[in-house]
N, C-alpha and C positions, 0 to 999 in steps of 0.2 A: 239513466233509464235502465230498468231491470227486466229481465225476462221472467215469464210466469214460472213459479216454483222455485225461484232463487231468492234467498233472504238477504236483506240489507245487513250491514255490519251491526246496526243498532238492534235489529230483530234477532240476529244471530247471537248477540251478547245476552239478550233477554232470555233466549232459549237455553243458553248455557247456565244462566243464573237459576232458571226454573229447574233444570235438570239437577243442578247441585243441591238445591233446596230439597227436592224430592229424595235425593240420595241421603242427605242428612236426616230427614224425617224417617226414612226407611230404617236407618241404623238405630235411631232412637226407639222406634216402635219395635223393631226386631229384637233389641236387647231388653225391651220392656222397662226401660228406665223412665222414671216419672218424678216430677218435682212436687207432686201432691202429697201432703202429709196424711198418712193413714193411721188413724187412732185405733185402739182396741175396740172390738165390737161391744155393743151394749149387751148386758146380761150374758156375757160369754161364760163358757165352761172350758177349763183346761184339764184334760185327762192326762195324768202323769203316772209312770211306773218307776219304782225303785227296785233294783235287783241287787241284793246283798249276798256276797260270796266270800266268807272269811276262810281263806285257804289254810290258815294255821290251826283251825279247829274243825278238821274235816270229819264228816260232812257238815257244813253249816251254810245252808242256802235259804234265803227268805225273799219273798216278793211282796212289795207293798203297792197296792193299787188305790189311788185316791184322785180327787179332783179339786181344783180351785173353782170357786164360783163367786158371783157378785150378788149379795142380798140387797143391794140398793146403794144410794149415795149418802155421803156425810159431808158436813161443812167443817173445814179446818183452815184457820187463819183467813176466814172470809172467802175461801175458794172451795169449789165443789170437787170432791174426790169420790172415787168409786171404791166402796168397801170390798175387800177380798177375804173370803173365808175358805175353809178346807173341810171336805168330807173324806174319810179315810177308811181303808180296810186292809187287813193283813191276810197273808196266805202262805202256805207251805212253810210253817215254822218248825224247823227241825233242830234248833239249838238255842242256846241262851243269848247269843250275841245279838247286837243291834247296831245299825248305823248311828253315829253320834248326832248327825244332823237329820232328824226325822221331821216330816210335816206334823204339825199339831192341830187336831180338829178344833174348829172354831175360828174366830176372827184373827187374822194374821196381819192386817194392815190395810192401807188404802192407796190407790194409785191415781195419778193425774197425768193426762197427756198435755204437753205443752207444744203446740204446733209452731209457735213463733220461734222457739229455741230448737225444734226438731229433737225433742227429748221426752222421756217419760220419767216421772218422779214417783217415789214411794215413801209413805210415812208409816213407820212401825207403831204397834200398839203402845199407848202411854207416852207418845211423843207427838210433837207438832212440827218437827223439823223435816224438811225434804231430804231424801237420799236419792242420788241418781240411780235409776234402774236401767234405763237404756239410753245410749247416745247414738242417734241416727246420723251423725255428721262424720262418721268414720270413713276413711278412704284406705286404699291399699297401703299396707305398711304401718298403719296406726295400730296401737295396742288397745285391747279391750279395756273399758272403763266401767265404773259403777259397782252396784251390789253384786252383779254376776261375776265380777273379777276378784272377789274378796279373797280367794284362796290361791291366787297367782302370786308369785314373787319375782324378784328381779332376775332370777336365773332361769325362769321359764321362757323357752324359746318359741312356744306354740301359741302365744297370746296375741300375735299380730295378724291383721286381716290379710288373707292371701288374695282373694278375689271378691268382687262385688258384682252381683247379677240380680235378677228379679224372678219372682214366682207369681204366676197368674192365680189370683184368688178372687172368686166371685166376680169375674169379668174385669178385674183391675189388677195391674201389676204392682206388687209390693217389693221393695228392695230387700235383698238378702246379702248378708256379710258372711263370707265363708272363711273358716279357720282350718287348721290341719286336722286330719282325722284322729280319733282316739285309738287306744290300743286294740280295740276290736274291729277297727276299720270303719266305724260309723262316722258320718259327716258331723262336723261341729259348725253351727251356724246361728245367726240371729235373723229373724224376719220381722220387719216393721209391723207393729200392731198385731203380732201373733205371739211372739215369745222366742224361745231358743230351742235348740235340739234337746236341751236338758229339762225344759219345763217353763215356768213363769218366773220364779224367784230363785231357782236353783243356780249354784255356781256353774259357769260354763268352763269346766275343767277338762283338760285333754286326757287325764288319767283317772282311774278309779279313785275317788275320794273316800277314804276309810272303807275300801273294798266294796264300794257301792256305785253301780252305774245308774244314771238317772236319764229318763227318756220322756220327751213330750210325745204323747200318742196322737192327740187330736185337739182341735179347738172348734167348738160348736155352740149353737144356741138352740132355742126351741124350734126354730124354723129351718136351719140349714147347718151343714158342716163346712166350716171355712177352710180347714187344713187338716190333713192326715199325714203323719210321718210314715217312714218305711220300717219303723221298728216293729218287730213281731211281738205283740202283747197277747197274753192268754185271755185277758178281759176285752181287749180291743177298745173301740170307742164307746162302749156301753157305759152308761152312767152308774156311779157307785151310789146306791140308795140307802144302804144300811150296813152295819157291822155284823158279821156272823154271830150266832148264838154264843159260842165259847171260842176264844182265841187263845190256845195254849202255847205259851212261849217257853216251855220247858220247866215251868214251876207248877207245883201242885197247889191248887187253891180251891176254895169253895165259898159260895154265898148262900146262906140259908136264913130265913125262907126267901124264896124268889119265884114268883111274885110276893110282894109284901105290902102291908098297908100302913104300918107305923114305924117299924124298925127292922133291920136285918143285920147279919154279922158276916164280915169278910174274914176268912182265915187263910193263911198261907203257910207252906211247910217249913219256913225258916224265918228267923228274926230279921226285921228290917230296921234301918236307922235313918232318921231324917227323911222319911219317904213322904210322898205327896199323893193324896187321893183326889182325883178330879171327876166330877159328874157333869156330863154334857147332854143337852137335849137333842132331839132329832133335827133341829135346825143348825146344829154345830155350835151352839152357844153354851158357854160354861155357866152352870147354874149353882154349883156348890164346889168348894175346895177345902180340903183339910191338909194343912202343912205340918211338917216336923213330926210325922207319925213314927213312933218307934215300937217294935214288937212284932208279933205274928198274928194278932187278932184285933179287929176294930169294929165297933158298932156304928152303923150308919142310920141316922134318923131322918124320917120324911120331912119333918118341919113344914115349910110352906110350899113344898113341891106338889104340883097337881098330878092327877092320875095320868099314866102314860108310860112310854118306853124311854129309857135313858141309857147312856153308855158310861161305864166306869173305867177309868184309867188309873193304874197304880204305877208310880215312877219313883226311882231312886237314882241319884247322881246323874240325872238327865237321861236315864235309860228306862225303857218300858219294862216293868216286871210282868204285868198282865193287863189285859183289857177284856171286858165282858159286858153283857147286856143286863140292865136292871128293869124290872117291871113293877110299877106302883099301881095298886088297885084300891 
């Protein structure tokens, strides 16, 4: 017989079990950990900044503002992938140097979320083979894997996961893997279904890679902003919609006539060897390319291009010589 208000051993055990369960749930919810796989948002836009500072050619500072975006889906090996393209703009060009690894306007590949493997894969242009982009199975002490680890080597001590926590995004917690800070004191991390502190495809490197810091600014779509980083960007989360009229990279050049209807002539102040001229439309698609150009003057013909605005990029040895706007009337 028990007095009122006194629990039996069985009831007491159940109460302890319930309290323990609530305690475990509170820890799980408090840390924001979740077993749900969070894929990348549909039609997402990733705003990224590159800050180039070549200290051996002082002053030489350049900022590159661009965005990754998805123009739709594509079928590769009978699987649906999301196409990824780039829109890009340059700013504060004060010298002739450039990062070796620059984003290239236009189609850059396609990604696929694999929720069963807890990974994201990427297929580069002119390939049908998957490359690991993100591995979400990492735990503390594991080393970074995939495309974003491509510039690490066996002597790098900053490529191991230090901590794993979560970030609240659109009402749901997404896992975050934290690595050591870079030389500027910025945090280095991966967020599931968002990207990394460096961008989307950029190497997650703890030091400046060829004197260039890379920063993810935000991830958004037409309806909402999913994530905004703490990096201070001159452009912020604003979308890059076009390239400025003239982007002077330290070379003297001219295009005349511009606008043009049938042909125009590009002139530059020095001879080039095995250069490449690429013309890109406003959707970021390559519509014309001239390879192995040598000399200081080249004629460009309209051919089958329709009226409108295009962007011309002149490159030599994987370095941008100049970029400018073309108008066909």
